[in-house]
C-alpha positions in Angstrom: 0.1 -83.3 -27.5 3.4 -83.3 -25.7 4.8 -80.6 -28.0 1.8 -78.3 -27.3 2.2 -78.9 -23.6 6.0 -78.2 -23.8 5.4 -75.0 -25.8 2.8 -73.9 -23.3 5.2 -74.5 -20.4 8.0 -72.6 -22.2 5.8 -69.7 -23.0 4.5 -69.5 -19.4 8.1 -69.4 -18.1 9.1 -66.8 -20.6 6.1 -64.6 -19.7 7.0 -64.9 -16.0 10.6 -64.0 -16.6 9.5 -61.1 -18.8 7.1 -59.7 -16.2 9.8 -59.9 -13.5 12.2 -58.0 -15.8 9.6 -55.3 -16.5 8.8 -54.8 -12.8 12.5 -54.6 -11.8 13.9 -52.5 -14.7 11.0 -50.4 -16.1 11.2 -47.5 -13.7 15.0 -46.8 -14.1 14.7 -47.3 -17.9 11.8 -44.8 -18.0 13.8 -42.2 -16.1 16.7 -42.6 -18.6 14.3 -42.3 -21.5 12.7 -39.1 -20.0 16.1 -37.6 -19.4 17.2 -38.3 -23.0 14.0 -36.9 -24.4 14.4 -33.7 -22.3 18.0 -33.3 -23.4 17.3 -33.8 -27.1 14.0 -32.1 -27.6 13.3 -30.1 -24.4 10.3 -30.3 -22.3 7.3 -32.2 -23.7 4.6 -29.7 -24.8 1.4 -31.5 -23.8 0.2 -34.7 -22.2 -1.2 -37.1 -24.8 -4.9 -37.9 -24.6 -6.1 -41.1 -23.0 -6.8 -42.6 -26.3 -3.2 -42.1 -27.5 -1.9 -43.5 -24.3 -4.0 -46.6 -24.6 -3.1 -47.0 -28.3 0.6 -46.7 -27.5 0.3 -49.3 -24.7 -1.6 -51.8 -26.8 0.9 -51.4 -29.7 3.8 -51.9 -27.3 2.2 -55.0 -25.9 1.6 -56.3 -29.4 5.3 -55.9 -30.3 6.5 -57.4 -27.1 4.2 -60.4 -27.6 5.5 -60.9 -31.1 9.1 -60.8 -29.9 8.2 -63.2 -27.1 6.7 -65.7 -29.5 9.6 -65.3 -31.8 12.0 -66.1 -29.0 10.0 -69.2 -27.9 9.9 -70.5 -31.5 13.6 -69.9 -31.9 14.2 -71.9 -28.7 12.4 -74.9 -30.3 14.9 -75.0 -33.3 17.3 -78.0 -33.0 20.4 -75.9 -33.5 23.2 -76.0 -31.0 23.5 -72.7 -29.0 19.9 -71.6 -29.9 17.5 -74.4 -29.2 
């Protein structure tokens, strides 16, 4: 029971840190990404449909969740410098 509670607390703290990071650094990083895209490929041709935007967002959230879980699990390893 203690391990589950500890894992829940760690995951909650990691999610909180991640959300703070996204809120602080997402707009500047999006500007950099837009500038790099315009420089390499020119102006985007059309806006993607609503379905494509939702699918991209859900896929991004899925990948971010997997990396977050991977980080939490790696933190539980009894290795010096990692866990």
